[in-house]
N, C-alpha and C positions, 0 to 999 in steps of 0.2 A: 404246801404244794398247791398248784392250781392247774386246771385244764388249759391246754394251749389252743388258742384260736387258730383256725386255718389261716395261712398267710394271705390267701385271696380275700377273705373277709376282712382281715386287718387293713389291707390296702384300700378296700372299698370304703370303710369307715374313715380312714385317715385322709384320703385325698382323691382327686381325679388324676388318673395315671395314664400317661401316653408313652409307649415304648416304640422306638424305631430301630430295627436291627440293621447293622451294616455288614460286619463279618470280614471286610477287607481293610487293609491298611492299618494304621495305628489304633483308631477307634473301632471297637468291636460292636458296641451298641450304646445307645443313649436312653436315658429315662428321665422324663420331666414329671415332677411331683408338685402339686399345688394344694395347699391347705385350704379347705372350703368350710370348715365347721366353726372357725373363729376361736380355736383353742391352740395352745402350744403342745407340741409333741416332742418327746425325748427318748433316746435309746430304743427306737423301733427297728427291729431287725427285719429287713426286707431282702428280696433277691431279684436279680435280673436274669432272665433266660438268654443265654448267649449261643449263637450258632456261628461257627467259623466256616466261611465258604471256600477258603483256600487252604491247602495242606501245608501250612507254614508255621503253625504254632504247636509245639510239643510239650513245653514245660508250663504247668499251671502256675508256677511260682512267678512267672513274668506277666501275670494278669493283675492289673491294678484298677482301682476306682478313684475317680476325681470328682470333686464337687465344684460347681460354679466355674470360676476362672482357673481351674487346674489344680486346686488344692487336693493333694493325695490323702486318701482315707484308708484305714485298715479294712481288709476284706478277707473272705474265705471262699474257696471253690469246693463245690460238691457235685454229685451226680455226673461225674466225668464220663463222657463217651468218646471213644477214639475211632479213627478210620483204620483201614487195614494196614497202612504204613506206620501207624503209631501216632500220627498227628491228631490233635484235638478236633473233634467234630462238633461237640456241643457240651455245655455245662451250665450250672447255676452259680452265680457269683453273689455272695451275701455281703451286706454292709449295714451299718447303723444309720438311721435317719433322725435328725433333729430339725424341727420346723417351728418357726414362730407362727402366730395366728395370721392367716392370709398370705403367708410366704410361698413363693414359687421358686423351685430350685431344679437345675438340670444336673444330673449325674451321668458320668460317662465311664464305661468299662473299656479300658485301653490295654495295649501292650506296654509293659514297663515295670519299674521297681515299685512295689507297694509300700504303703506306710507301715511303720512298726506298731505293735500292740504292747500295752503295759505288761511286762513279764511277770509271771507268777500269780496273777489274779485268777485266771482260769487254769485248773489243773485236771489231768487225767492220770490216775495212778493204778497200774496193774499190779495185782497181788497173786497169791496162790489160789487160783480158781475164782477170783473175784476182780472187780474193777470199781474204782471210786472216781466220780466226777464231782468237782466242787468249785465254788467261786468265793472269793474273799472280798470284803469291804472293810470300812473302818470299825465295824462292830465285831467281826470275826469271820469264820469260814463256814459256809453252808453247803451241804452236798448230799449225795446218795451213793450207797454201795450196792452193787448188783452182782449176780453170779456171772462168770465168764467161762465160756467153753460149751461143750456138748455132753449131754447125758441121755442115753437111750435105755429103755427097760424092755427086755425080751418079753416079760410078762407085765402088763400095765399094773401100776401100784396105786392104791387109794391116795387121792390127792391130800387127804388129811395127814398122811405119813410123810409128806414132803414139805419143804418151805416155799414160800411165795417168792416172786422176783425181787422184792425189796429186802435186802439183808440188813440194812441199817440206814437211818437218816442221821446226818451229821449236823449238830446244832452249833451256833456261834460260840457257846460256852466251851466247846471241845468235847461235850458228851455225845453219846450215840443213843438212839432210840428207834422204835418203830419196826422191829423185825417182823416181816410178813409171814402169814401162814394161810393155808387153804382151809375153808370150812364149807366144802361142797361135796355132793354125793357121788361124784364120778371119779374116774381113774386117769392116770397120766401115762402116756406112752413115751414122751421125750421132752427135753428142755434144751433149747439152743440159744446161746447169748453171744452177741458180737458187738464190737465198737463200729458204728456206722459213720461217725464224724468225730474228728479230733482237732479242735482248735484251728486258729487262735481266737475266733469269735464265739464259737460254741462247740460243745462236745455232746455226743449222743450215743446211747447204748440201747439196743433192742433185744428183748427177751421173748422168744416164741415158745409157748408151751402147747404141746399137742395132747389133747385129751382122747379118751376112747371114742368119743362121738363128735369132737370139734377141736377148736384151737383158741388161744388167747395170745395176742401180740401186745406186749407192754413196752413202751418206749419212754425213756427218760432223757431229758435234755437240760444242760446247764449253759447259761450264756455268760460271756465275759463281763458284761456290764450290769447283770441282774443277779442278786443272790437269792434266786428262786428256782425250785425244781419244777420244770414243766413236764407234765405227764400226758401222753396220748395213748389211747387203747383201741384195739380192734378185737371184738369178742364174738365168738359163735361157738357155744358149747355143744349145740345140737341136742342138749339134754331134754328140752321141752318137747321137741319133735319125737325123740325116742320114747318119752313117756306116753305121748299121745298114741303112737303106733302100738306100743305094748298094751295100752288100755283098749284100743280098738280090737286087737287080736283076742284079748280076754273076753270082751263082750261078744265077738263073733263066735267064739267057741261056746259060750253060754247059749247063744241063740241057736246054734247048730244042735247042741245037746237037747235043748227044749223042743226043737222042731222034730228031732228023732223020737222023742217020747210021745209026741202028740199024734 
């Protein structure tokens, strides 16, 4: 597993980027990418922010991406926002970028039939209270299994008595390993897990754990072209602050007692 870079940072390192939004007609937006570091790049997943200025696009399945002189590429739509009449107002359109050293390419997001993706390489399998996302290559299938659904505790339970967000890591050999667990001194109020993206280029699952004093958001992503589990986390347990306040209260009580005796 490896931490996932922010997409903005990836683009800054990769190239100089110019985006021009259209929103009307066949072309929704264009993106020009130029390689400036003198190296080759492959399988870089990027996205274009699309705003549709007229209320004429309803189905995200008719959004496609073309490269150069109109070569259609596989793509995926996310973060879909609609107008009151159901038409698409804005979205993110994801696609892979391959660039040679010094190459400059124009990509266009258009209305039309998108290119197909190799079937079966990226999978999302829902089970009884769990979900597995995985990607296969010539070596085998790599993936991760996480909980799916909601669990609330009327009385917060010690975190050590529950399992972590990772139920298993899937290895190319077919074996499973890596069941997670908590080794922390605080309690858990709730755990909510949901699928937030489902193919064809990537699948993503988010697990939000609410502690007695904070929260932890754990997100796992698998990409169609990379047999790697990408992990991002947002964490605020609130425990350090809680300990500090408790310590201050104890010290204040001691000072008050000492002052009363003097």
